[in-house]
C-alpha positions as CSV (number, residue, x, y, z in Angstrom):
1,M,19.1,215.2,104.0
2,P,16.1,213.3,104.7
3,C,15.0,212.3,101.6
4,A,18.5,211.8,100.4
5,T,18.8,209.4,103.3
6,L,15.6,207.3,102.4
7,V,16.3,207.3,98.7
8,L,19.4,205.8,99.6
9,G,18.5,203.4,102.0
10,L,15.1,202.3,99.8
11,R,17.9,201.1,96.6
12,G,20.1,199.7,99.4
13,G,17.3,197.2,100.1
14,L,15.6,198.3,103.6
15,D,12.0,197.6,103.2
16,C,9.9,201.0,103.5
17,A,9.3,201.1,107.3
18,K,12.9,200.8,107.9
19,A,14.2,203.3,105.2
20,L,11.8,205.9,106.2
21,A,12.6,205.2,110.2
22,V,16.1,205.7,109.6
23,A,15.8,209.2,107.6
24,N,14.0,210.2,110.8
25,V,16.6,209.4,113.1
26,V,19.3,211.4,110.5
27,G,16.4,214.1,110.1
28,G,16.6,214.5,114.2
29,D,20.4,214.3,113.9
30,A,20.8,216.9,111.4
31,A,18.4,219.2,113.4
32,C,19.6,219.1,116.6
33,D,23.2,220.8,114.7
34,P,23.6,224.1,114.2
35,S,25.9,224.3,111.4
36,S,24.3,224.2,107.6
37,Q,25.7,221.7,106.5
38,P,25.9,218.9,109.6
39,E,28.9,216.2,110.2
40,L,26.8,213.1,110.1
41,A,27.2,209.3,110.5
42,Q,27.9,207.2,107.3
43,L,24.3,205.2,106.5
44,G,25.0,202.4,108.6
45,H,25.5,203.7,111.6
46,Y,22.1,205.0,111.8
47,V,20.7,201.8,110.3
48,E,21.9,200.0,113.2
49,R,20.6,202.1,115.7
50,P,17.5,201.1,117.8
51,A,15.9,204.3,117.5
52,A,15.5,203.3,113.6
53,T,13.7,200.3,114.5
54,S,11.2,200.3,117.3
55,L,8.9,203.5,117.7
56,W,8.6,204.4,113.7
57,Q,8.2,200.7,112.8
58,E,5.2,200.3,115.7
59,Q,3.7,203.6,114.2
60,F,4.4,201.8,110.4
61,D,2.1,198.9,111.2
62,A,-0.4,201.1,113.0
63,L,-1.0,202.6,109.7
64,D,-2.0,199.0,108.2
65,S,-3.6,197.8,111.1
66,P,-7.9,197.9,110.7
67,R,-9.5,200.5,112.4
């Protein structure tokens, strides 16, 4: 599920960091649901969630910074 979300985000025009963050949030929601096919919100819902921006963006930016 997160892989499909990543692809949809990238194809939908999200930058790499945002698409990865959204995929991680979707994966987290899927992992919290005990069913084998969790009922998730539409992609736009996850794109707007604050958790999909701040923490993952900071971690992604840290990868690009010189050591």
